[in-house]
N, CA, C and O of each residue as an XYZ file, in Angstrom:
720
protein
N      62.348    -67.135     -9.235
C      61.910    -66.891     -8.065
C      62.331    -65.626     -7.597
O      63.176    -64.963     -8.199
N      61.703    -65.205     -6.398
C      61.927    -63.868     -6.053
C      63.589    -63.760     -5.192
O      64.054    -64.524     -4.346
N      64.162    -62.564     -5.778
C      65.445    -62.457     -5.388
C      65.370    -61.919     -3.750
O      66.128    -62.322     -2.868
N      64.464    -61.089     -3.596
C      64.591    -60.297     -2.470
C      62.404    -60.091     -2.280
O      61.546    -60.338     -3.128
N      62.276    -59.684     -1.157
C      61.036    -59.057     -1.032
C      60.897    -58.137     -0.106
O      61.699    -58.054      0.824
N      59.704    -57.205     -0.262
C      59.594    -55.755      0.518
C      57.957    -56.003      0.898
O      57.198    -56.057     -0.070
N      57.614    -56.093      1.691
C      56.188    -56.176      2.254
C      55.963    -54.751      3.146
O      56.810    -54.339      3.939
N      54.716    -54.093      2.887
C      54.262    -53.115      3.850
C      53.093    -53.816      4.606
O      52.010    -54.092      4.089
N      53.419    -54.047      5.787
C      52.600    -54.785      6.861
C      51.824    -53.657      7.582
O      52.209    -53.279      8.688
N      50.781    -53.129      7.006
C      50.280    -51.686      7.789
C      48.618    -51.648      7.959
O      47.921    -52.235      7.131
N      48.158    -51.089      8.822
C      47.060    -51.113      9.084
C      46.126    -50.094      7.976
O      46.449    -49.027      7.454
N      45.046    -50.771      7.878
C      44.015    -50.043      7.001
C      43.723    -48.792      7.237
O      43.471    -48.295      8.335
N      43.755    -48.273      6.207
C      43.665    -46.113      6.748
C      44.747    -45.749      7.137
O      44.654    -44.785      7.897
N      46.143    -46.222      6.888
C      47.567    -45.924      7.715
C      48.317    -45.621      6.456
O      49.535    -45.464      6.536
N      47.713    -45.524      5.304
C      48.967    -44.903      4.335
C      49.385    -45.694      3.558
O      50.275    -45.402      2.760
N      48.814    -46.905      3.626
C      49.637    -48.141      2.856
C      49.146    -47.876      1.448
O      50.033    -48.447      0.812
N      48.409    -47.439      0.649
C      48.289    -47.307     -0.704
C      48.992    -46.189     -1.012
O      49.233    -46.091     -2.215
N      49.516    -45.067     -0.130
C      50.172    -44.044     -0.751
C      51.620    -44.394     -0.564
O      52.488    -43.874     -1.266
N      51.844    -45.118      0.212
C      53.233    -45.736      0.248
C      53.560    -46.676     -0.670
O      54.665    -46.550     -1.197
N      52.769    -47.729     -1.042
C      52.855    -48.522     -2.071
C      53.078    -47.593     -3.661
O      53.925    -47.826     -4.523
N      52.242    -46.744     -3.665
C      52.407    -45.981     -4.980
C      53.794    -45.388     -5.041
O      54.460    -45.272     -6.069
N      54.226    -44.953     -3.580
C      55.387    -43.996     -3.924
C      56.716    -44.963     -4.460
O      57.599    -44.707     -5.278
N      56.455    -46.168     -3.637
C      57.429    -47.125     -3.780
C      57.747    -47.886     -5.239
O      58.786    -48.231     -5.803
N      56.288    -47.974     -5.569
C      56.224    -48.671     -7.012
C      56.947    -47.457     -8.319
O      57.144    -47.793     -9.487
N      57.211    -46.207     -7.817
C      57.666    -45.381     -8.720
C      59.148    -45.506     -8.460
O      59.752    -44.644     -9.098
N      59.978    -46.311     -7.713
C      61.189    -46.407     -7.606
C      61.811    -47.575     -8.783
O      61.273    -48.671     -8.945
N      63.002    -47.128     -9.532
C      63.113    -48.029    -10.653
C      63.497    -49.783    -10.527
O      63.334    -50.616    -11.418
N      64.040    -50.013     -9.153
C      64.234    -51.226     -8.499
C      63.335    -52.076     -7.756
O      63.504    -53.222     -7.340
N      62.164    -51.154     -7.653
C      60.974    -52.018     -6.858
C      60.158    -52.191     -8.123
O      60.087    -51.449     -9.102
N      59.464    -53.531     -7.831
C      58.239    -53.924     -8.611
C      57.319    -54.417     -7.746
O      57.482    -55.291     -6.894
N      56.077    -53.638     -8.092
C      54.943    -53.798     -6.986
C      53.927    -55.132     -7.500
O      53.985    -55.614     -8.631
N      53.264    -55.469     -6.722
C      52.455    -56.453     -7.348
C      51.150    -55.907     -7.765
O      50.535    -55.109     -7.058
N      50.726    -56.322     -8.888
C      49.508    -55.762     -9.804
C      48.367    -55.838     -8.816
O      47.456    -55.010     -8.790
N      48.467    -56.876     -8.006
C      47.039    -56.702     -6.801
C      47.711    -56.342     -5.446
O      48.293    -57.126     -4.697
N      47.489    -54.786     -5.243
C      48.095    -54.453     -4.110
C      48.058    -55.059     -2.959
O      48.997    -55.234     -2.182
N      46.698    -55.458     -2.825
C      46.939    -56.304     -1.252
C      46.537    -57.876     -1.550
O      45.387    -58.197     -1.249
N      47.162    -58.602     -1.961
C      47.114    -59.996     -2.234
C      46.803    -60.995     -1.063
O      46.196    -62.051     -1.241
N      47.293    -60.545      0.205
C      47.071    -60.898      1.460
C      47.523    -62.689      1.038
O      46.697    -63.574      1.265
N      48.533    -62.932      0.588
C      48.972    -64.125      0.251
C      49.571    -64.764      1.540
O      49.418    -65.971      1.722
N      50.234    -64.014      2.424
C      50.948    -64.593      3.539
C      50.206    -64.525      4.561
O      50.649    -64.908      5.644
N      48.709    -63.942      4.426
C      47.850    -63.920      6.183
C      46.927    -65.195      5.374
O      46.019    -65.012      4.563
N      47.398    -66.359      5.806
C      46.618    -67.693      5.241
C      45.449    -68.287      6.286
O      44.772    -69.310      6.184
N      45.470    -67.246      7.340
C      44.564    -67.607      8.500
C      43.548    -66.460      8.324
O      42.687    -66.406      9.203
N      43.491    -65.512      7.322
C      42.214    -64.762      6.945
C      41.903    -64.928      5.360
O      42.842    -64.770      4.580
N      40.979    -65.153      5.003
C      40.407    -65.776      3.821
C      39.189    -65.128      3.188
O      38.574    -64.324      3.888
N      38.870    -65.307      2.278
C      37.342    -64.717      1.692
C      36.344    -65.301      2.615
O      35.483    -64.499      2.976
N      36.236    -66.639      3.139
C      35.437    -67.067      3.979
C      35.029    -66.479      5.152
O      33.927    -66.563      5.695
N      36.120    -65.808      5.539
C      36.647    -65.269      6.807
C      35.775    -63.626      7.001
O      35.725    -63.047      8.086
N      35.122    -63.064      5.671
C      34.929    -61.911      5.720
C      33.356    -61.560      5.072
O      32.743    -62.337      4.339
N      32.841    -60.172      5.532
C      31.449    -60.238      5.425
C      31.026    -60.179      3.841
O      31.675    -59.953      2.819
N      29.625    -60.487      4.096
C      29.148    -60.730      2.320
C      29.616    -59.368      1.804
O      30.501    -59.403      0.949
N      29.200    -58.286      2.157
C      29.248    -57.109      1.524
C      30.926    -56.903      1.086
O      31.237    -56.411      0.001
N      31.677    -57.241      1.838
C      33.406    -57.059      1.509
C      33.704    -58.238      0.520
O      34.606    -58.137     -0.310
N      32.949    -59.323      0.625
C      33.260    -60.439     -0.445
C      33.195    -60.050     -2.102
O      33.950    -60.352     -3.026
N      31.812    -59.155     -2.048
C      31.526    -58.651     -3.126
C      32.899    -58.002     -3.958
O      33.221    -58.052     -5.145
N      33.455    -57.460     -2.920
C      34.410    -56.273     -3.742
C      35.791    -56.949     -3.783
O      36.684    -56.468     -4.480
N      36.004    -58.214     -2.942
C      37.248    -58.557     -3.020
C      37.676    -60.081     -3.061
O      38.828    -60.515     -3.063
N      36.567    -60.753     -3.090
C      36.503    -62.250     -3.665
C      36.078    -62.579     -5.095
O      34.854    -62.551     -5.223
N      36.818    -62.911     -6.310
C      36.684    -63.044     -7.502
C      37.010    -64.391     -8.140
O      37.799    -65.108     -7.526
N      36.603    -64.739     -9.065
C      37.417    -66.310     -9.835
C      38.814    -65.847    -10.050
O      39.147    -64.850    -10.691
N      39.444    -66.530     -9.552
C      41.092    -66.497     -9.807
C      41.335    -67.285    -10.542
O      42.434    -67.130    -11.074
N      40.716    -68.225    -10.885
C      41.072    -69.126    -11.790
C      40.891    -68.286    -13.573
O      41.589    -68.615    -14.532
N      40.151    -67.549    -13.602
C      39.587    -67.147    -14.632
C      40.735    -65.688    -14.866
O      41.205    -65.375    -15.960
N      40.986    -65.008    -13.642
C      42.097    -63.941    -13.301
C      43.254    -64.067    -13.892
O      43.823    -63.257    -14.622
N      43.677    -65.390    -13.465
C      44.933    -65.811    -13.811
C      45.383    -66.022    -15.028
O      46.511    -65.807    -15.471
N      44.040    -66.644    -15.782
C      44.325    -67.491    -17.107
C      44.574    -66.251    -18.186
O      44.820    -66.490    -19.369
N      44.501    -65.125    -17.742
C      44.585    -64.082    -18.597
C      45.971    -63.736    -18.792
O      46.714    -63.697    -17.812
N      46.481    -63.432    -20.160
C      47.771    -63.194    -20.425
C      48.256    -61.786    -19.698
O      49.323    -61.761    -19.084
N      47.391    -60.590    -19.803
C      48.013    -59.398    -19.029
C      46.966    -59.528    -17.896
O      45.762    -59.688    -18.096
N      47.500    -59.450    -16.805
C      46.651    -59.305    -15.518
C      46.220    -57.654    -15.359
O      46.946    -56.705    -15.654
N      45.227    -57.604    -14.964
C      44.611    -56.429    -14.779
C      44.881    -55.708    -13.157
O      44.767    -56.511    -12.231
N      45.162    -54.527    -12.851
C      45.441    -54.036    -11.578
C      43.955    -54.439    -10.707
O      42.778    -54.365    -11.063
N      44.525    -54.843     -9.553
C      43.322    -55.034     -8.462
C      43.634    -54.328     -7.155
O      44.817    -54.284     -6.817
N      42.793    -53.820     -6.447
C      43.272    -53.560     -4.942
C      43.351    -54.666     -3.854
O      44.271    -54.833     -3.053
N      42.207    -55.390     -3.980
C      42.500    -56.329     -2.788
C      41.839    -57.901     -3.228
O      40.750    -58.122     -3.757
N      42.684    -58.682     -2.898
C      42.127    -60.157     -3.111
C      42.750    -61.228     -2.082
O      43.450    -60.827     -1.152
N      42.534    -62.333     -2.230
C      42.914    -63.414     -1.056
C      43.607    -64.398     -1.850
O      43.000    -65.444     -2.083
N      44.882    -64.233     -2.348
C      45.723    -65.231     -3.234
C      46.099    -66.370     -2.340
O      46.804    -66.173     -1.350
N      45.697    -67.430     -2.625
C      46.165    -68.720     -1.905
C      47.211    -69.540     -2.422
O      47.725    -70.432     -1.748
N      47.595    -69.235     -3.765
C      48.423    -70.335     -4.399
C      49.755    -69.406     -4.428
O      49.704    -68.176     -4.424
N      50.914    -70.140     -4.456
C      52.341    -69.201     -4.619
C      52.314    -69.307     -6.041
O      52.759    -68.270     -6.530
N      51.959    -70.173     -6.935
C      52.225    -70.011     -8.606
C      51.442    -68.747     -8.773
O      52.104    -67.928     -9.410
N      50.302    -68.317     -8.434
C      49.532    -67.220     -8.642
C      49.906    -66.127     -8.093
O      49.533    -65.092     -8.645
N      50.690    -66.029     -6.941
C      51.181    -65.058     -6.093
C      52.387    -64.644     -6.956
O      52.605    -63.434     -7.015
N      53.157    -65.428     -7.598
C      54.466    -64.859     -8.300
C      53.881    -64.558     -9.608
O      54.649    -63.935    -10.341
N      52.846    -64.802    -10.053
C      52.291    -64.205    -11.413
C      52.033    -62.650    -11.169
O      51.990    -61.927    -12.164
N      51.881    -62.165    -10.066
C      51.590    -60.756     -9.717
C      52.600    -60.056     -9.951
O      52.463    -58.835    -10.023
N      53.971    -60.706    -10.145
C      54.954    -59.603    -10.435
C      55.878    -59.771    -11.307
O      56.177    -60.925    -11.612
N      56.459    -58.810    -11.833
C      57.261    -58.884    -13.078
C      58.702    -59.366    -12.753
O      59.592    -58.573    -12.447
N      58.908    -60.893    -12.848
C      60.243    -61.273    -12.233
C      61.559    -60.929    -13.056
O      62.491    -61.733    -13.036
N      61.633    -59.947    -13.655
C      62.712    -59.491    -14.488
C      64.190    -59.436    -13.378
O      64.114    -59.280    -12.159
N      64.890    -59.529    -13.805
C      66.311    -59.604    -12.855
C      66.828    -58.175    -12.668
O      67.762    -57.883    -11.920
N      66.061    -57.224    -13.493
C      66.571    -55.769    -12.878
C      65.655    -54.987    -11.686
O      65.640    -53.830    -11.264
N      65.062    -55.952    -11.431
C      64.384    -55.337     -9.713
C      65.021    -56.073     -8.796
O      65.493    -57.205     -8.912
N      64.995    -55.092     -7.545
C      65.624    -55.451     -6.344
C      64.759    -55.987     -5.340
O      64.878    -56.807     -4.430
N      63.823    -55.236     -5.811
C      62.542    -55.867     -4.679
C      60.981    -56.092     -5.216
O      60.495    -55.364     -6.082
N      60.410    -56.961     -4.727
C      58.720    -56.958     -5.109
C      58.084    -56.494     -3.869
O      58.360    -56.876     -2.732
N      57.275    -55.700     -4.186
C      56.465    -55.055     -3.274
C      55.215    -55.738     -2.790
O      54.502    -56.002     -3.758
N      54.838    -56.012     -1.976
C      53.250    -56.582     -1.720
C      52.849    -55.763     -0.408
O      53.557    -55.803      0.598
N      51.548    -54.940     -0.488
C      51.238    -53.907      0.631
C      49.605    -54.691      1.000
O      48.572    -54.386      0.404
N      49.684    -55.605      1.967
C      48.588    -56.120      2.433
C      48.451    -55.774      3.760
O      49.340    -55.965      4.591
N      47.015    -55.103      4.081
C      46.642    -54.774      5.145
C      46.276    -55.726      6.434
O      46.318    -55.440      7.631
N      45.940    -56.837      5.851
C      45.448    -58.040      6.558
C      46.845    -58.479      7.271
O      46.755    -58.885      8.430
N      47.996    -58.432      6.724
C      49.109    -58.697      7.350
C      49.429    -58.385      8.822
O      50.203    -59.022      9.537
N      48.659    -57.229      9.182
C      49.154    -56.767     10.618
C      48.240    -57.778     11.410
O      48.743    -58.635     12.136
N      46.860    -57.643     11.242
C      45.987    -58.114     12.306
C      46.164    -59.925     12.328
O      45.675    -60.575     13.252
N      46.779    -60.460     11.402
C      46.941    -61.913     10.929
C      48.207    -62.768     12.019
O      49.376    -62.406     12.158
N      47.664    -63.737     12.557
C      48.739    -64.511     13.538
C      49.517    -65.131     12.719
O      50.476    -65.688     13.253
N      49.417    -65.226     11.521
C      50.502    -66.228     10.973
C      51.539    -65.466      9.699
O      52.402    -66.137      9.133
N      51.278    -63.812      9.325
C      51.829    -63.322      8.454
C      53.382    -63.442      8.615
O      54.103    -63.537      7.622
N      53.819    -63.435      9.739
C      55.649    -62.887     10.043
C      55.934    -64.393      9.768
O      56.632    -64.457      8.756
N      55.648    -65.721     10.307
C      55.846    -66.793     10.196
C      56.064    -67.109      8.393
O      57.060    -67.637      7.899
N      55.345    -66.822      7.951
C      54.827    -67.324      6.665
C      55.814    -66.189      5.677
O      56.447    -66.670      4.737
N      55.890    -64.755      5.943
C      56.921    -64.298      5.042
C      58.396    -65.034      5.450
O      59.098    -65.647      4.646
N      58.679    -64.845      6.778
C      59.873    -65.514      7.223
C      60.383    -67.053      6.215
O      61.502    -67.284      5.757
N      59.171    -67.881      6.112
C      59.350    -68.906      5.486
C      59.514    -68.697      3.819
O      60.252    -69.422      3.153
N      58.890    -67.838      3.369
C      59.048    -67.467      1.955
C      60.269    -66.766      1.654
O      60.771    -66.952      0.545
N      60.936    -65.828      2.644
C      62.114    -65.225      2.221
C      62.709    -64.924      3.470
O      62.426    -63.801      3.889
N      63.547    -65.694      4.272
C      64.229    -64.986      5.379
C      64.696    -63.762      5.248
O      64.841    -63.137      6.299
N      64.981    -63.222      4.227
C      65.761    -61.912      4.240
C      64.890    -60.699      3.906
O      65.355    -59.560      3.891
N      63.557    -60.993      3.628
C      62.696    -60.213      3.201
C      62.398    -58.809      4.228
O      62.374    -58.964      5.449
N      62.221    -57.704      3.722
C      62.069    -56.173      4.373
C      60.948    -55.942      4.781
O      60.173    -55.996      3.826
N      60.385    -55.683      5.807
C      58.944    -55.346      6.226
C      58.764    -53.865      6.678
O      59.734    -53.407      7.283
N      57.835    -53.136      6.518
C      57.559    -51.810      6.539
C      56.485    -51.810      7.316
O      55.580    -52.304      6.644
N      56.060    -51.495      8.468
C      55.061    -51.196      9.254
C      54.383    -49.894      9.246
O      54.983    -48.970      9.795
N      53.304    -49.673      8.750
C      52.759    -48.171      8.358
C      51.784    -48.268      9.638
O      50.994    -49.211      9.688
N      51.808    -47.641     10.317
C      50.462    -47.123     11.439
C      50.059    -45.602     11.331
O      50.757    -44.811     10.696
N      48.930    -45.237     11.966
C      48.379    -44.302     12.221
C      47.702    -43.891     13.439
O      47.028    -44.843     13.835
N      47.595    -42.919     14.175
C      47.010    -42.593     15.294
C      45.728    -43.648     15.487
O      44.972    -43.757     14.522
N      45.471    -44.367     16.591
C      44.206    -45.402     16.501
C      42.930    -44.704     16.461
O      41.977    -45.252     15.907
N      42.809    -43.546     16.993
C      41.578    -43.004     17.122
C      41.175    -42.676     15.727
O      40.079    -43.024     15.288
N      42.198    -41.895     14.900
C      41.980    -41.471     13.676
C      42.014    -42.270     12.563
O      41.463    -41.881     11.533
N      42.573    -43.322     12.613
C      42.520    -44.882     11.691
C      41.195    -45.120     11.999
O      40.495    -44.968     10.997
N      40.450    -45.493     13.172
C      39.175    -45.945     13.352
C      38.256    -45.173     12.833
O      37.258    -45.750     12.400
N      38.314    -43.825     12.738
C      37.463    -43.113     12.130
C      37.363    -42.992     10.787
O      36.236    -43.097     10.305
N      38.415    -42.765      9.972
C      38.843    -42.719      8.736
C      37.855    -44.013      8.089
O      36.836    -43.908      7.406
N      38.602    -45.341      8.603
C      37.666    -46.597      8.300
C      36.370    -46.467      8.257
O      35.664    -46.838      7.320
N      35.918    -45.827      9.471
C      34.028    -45.699      9.318
C      33.740    -44.924      8.283
O      32.780    -45.327      7.625
N      34.337    -43.769      7.848
C      33.926    -42.696      6.777
C      34.220    -43.276      5.642
O      33.517    -43.046      4.658
N      35.335    -44.151      5.566
C      35.239    -45.169      4.142
C      34.210    -45.984      3.968
O      33.662    -46.023      2.867
N      33.838    -46.652      4.859
C      32.844    -47.631      5.046
C      31.627    -47.052      4.642
O      30.911    -47.648      3.838
N      31.282    -45.857      5.149
C      30.301    -45.119      5.194
C      30.247    -44.499      3.703
O      29.069    -44.454      3.348
N      30.698    -44.245      3.190
C      30.629    -43.401      1.846
C      30.539    -44.689      0.957
O      29.895    -44.536     -0.081
N      31.139    -46.089      1.208
C      30.863    -47.063      0.276
C      29.766    -47.532      0.326
O      29.458    -48.287     -0.596
N      28.873    -47.295      1.295
C      27.336    -47.617      1.373
C      27.609    -49.217      2.436
O      26.782    -50.127      2.381
N      28.614    -49.291      3.152
C      28.834    -50.681      4.018
C      27.915    -50.766      5.253
O      27.708    -51.833      5.831
N      27.340    -49.520      5.652
C      26.971    -49.309      7.277
C      25.728    -49.314      7.274
O      25.163    -49.175      6.189
N      24.965    -49.471      8.455
C      23.564    -49.433      8.476
C      23.483    -47.865      9.453
O      22.348    -47.391      9.497
N      24.395    -47.202     10.079
C      24.535    -46.225     10.826
C      25.455    -45.321     10.440
O      26.600    -45.714     10.215
N      25.150    -44.085     10.309
C      25.929    -42.900     10.042
C      26.571    -42.018     11.520
O      27.228    -40.977     11.538
N      26.083    -42.910     12.734
C      26.739    -42.444     13.835
C      27.965    -43.220     14.301
O      27.855    -44.394     14.654
N      29.053    -42.621     14.304
C      30.489    -43.519     14.364
C      30.075    -44.453     15.901
O      30.172    -45.676     16.003
N      29.692    -43.676     16.800
C      29.698    -44.106     18.177
C      28.622    -45.348     18.318
O      28.867    -46.331     19.017
N      27.573    -45.207     17.674
C      26.494    -46.275     17.490
C      26.831    -47.347     16.656
O      26.278    -48.446     16.618
N      27.788    -46.948     15.983
C      28.214    -48.009     14.981
C      29.221    -48.926     15.624
O      29.209    -50.134     15.385
N      30.045    -48.399     16.392
C      31.287    -49.042     17.632
C      30.405    -49.907     18.496
O      30.640    -51.096     18.710
N      29.499    -49.322     18.923
C      28.518    -50.201     20.157
C      27.777    -51.263     19.490
O      27.471    -52.328     20.025
N      27.498    -50.910     18.257
C      26.562    -52.302     17.528
C      27.756    -53.190     17.200
O      27.423    -54.331     17.521
N      29.186    -53.192     16.631
C      29.905    -54.163     16.638
C      30.103    -54.865     17.980
O      30.034    -56.093     18.037
N      30.319    -54.212     18.932
C      30.730    -54.452     20.178
C      29.636    -55.617     20.806
O      29.854    -56.494     21.641
N      28.593    -55.337     20.201
C      27.380    -56.154     20.739
C      27.067    -57.077     19.739
O      26.096    -57.795     19.972
N      27.629    -57.223     18.730
C      27.386    -58.530     17.687
C      28.304    -59.888     18.116
O      29.523    -59.967     18.270
N      27.316    -60.867     18.243
C      27.905    -62.131     18.755
C      28.692    -62.917     17.676
O      29.607    -63.669     18.012
N      28.334    -62.741     16.367
C      29.066    -63.372     15.306
C      29.725    -62.362     14.775
O      29.058    -61.607     14.067
N      30.728    -62.157     14.900
C      31.850    -60.910     14.596
C      32.961    -61.402     13.163
O      33.836    -62.219     13.447
N      32.919    -61.089     12.251
C      33.756    -61.256     11.112
C      35.169    -61.010     11.472
O      35.463    -59.965     12.051
N      36.171    -61.996     11.139
C      37.591    -61.576     11.294
C      37.741    -60.342     10.404
O      38.571    -59.483     10.704
N      37.079    -60.238      9.476
C      37.686    -58.996      8.593
C      36.544    -58.186      8.242
O      36.181    -57.962      7.087
N      35.883    -57.671      9.510
C      34.912    -56.727      9.120
C      34.931    -55.397      9.454
O      36.027    -54.876      9.243
N      34.110    -54.688      9.892
C      34.166    -53.174     10.121
C      34.600    -52.825     11.629
O      33.954    -52.050     12.334
N      35.738    -53.470     12.031
C      36.067    -53.877     13.386
C      37.235    -52.376     13.582
O      38.435    -52.410     13.308
N      36.552    -51.274     14.066
C      37.290    -50.212     13.922
C      38.186    -50.187     15.350
O      39.384    -49.903     15.372
N      37.674    -50.409     16.113
C      38.383    -50.212     17.613
C      39.552    -51.598     17.356
O      40.778    -51.491     17.400
N      38.819    -52.785     17.103
C      40.066    -53.748     17.242
C      41.258    -53.554     16.209
O      42.393    -53.989     16.407
N      40.828    -52.791     14.996
C      41.948    -52.988     14.109
C      43.091    -51.846     14.472
O      44.223    -51.849     13.987
N      42.626    -50.939     15.346
C      43.371    -49.922     15.801
C      44.275    -50.621     16.946
O      45.255    -49.956     17.280
N      44.126    -51.640     17.481
C      44.841    -51.911     18.821
C      46.048    -52.843     18.362
O      45.960    -54.067     18.456
N      47.153    -52.222     17.874
C      48.042    -52.497     17.124
C      49.225    -53.769     17.848
O      49.769    -54.775     17.393
N      49.229    -53.162     18.998
C      49.782    -54.044     20.089
C      49.434    -55.765     19.897
O      50.329    -56.607     19.814
N      48.489    -55.968     19.866
C      47.774    -57.274     19.666
C      48.037    -57.998     18.600
O      47.459    -59.070     18.423
């Protein structure tokens, strides 16, 4: 079982991937093979995200975890504790097991779930200036072919007027409202 846990609970486009990479180089830290397993945000799952994002993040977990050696992935929504533990090298020489999931910040269940898993877990919150974060997120989605409009303001207006908004969508403004 994990002796300790270390979670980066950061906003998307706020440096979580860089921080994950830096910490993964520490000899006492073992990072999850999937950078963002989203295990503790059980209120945000594949069913909650847009179809375009599903193609990139939702995959056959049974097939993936049947492999002897797991391949690195950036994002997933791991639901089983057994599968979550398989993401780490559980040797005794590690002090921390790192999980860096951007859905942990907007999730309403993450804090309770991390505490229930390990009350001594360490949490790092990575934030970025809200407007810069929102625009960077927009640029990432634009370069990835996820958007209809190349105009940031028009895209924000489109999001605001959308009736059925996904929990995990291109919510540039909402994902920058950290206090919520």
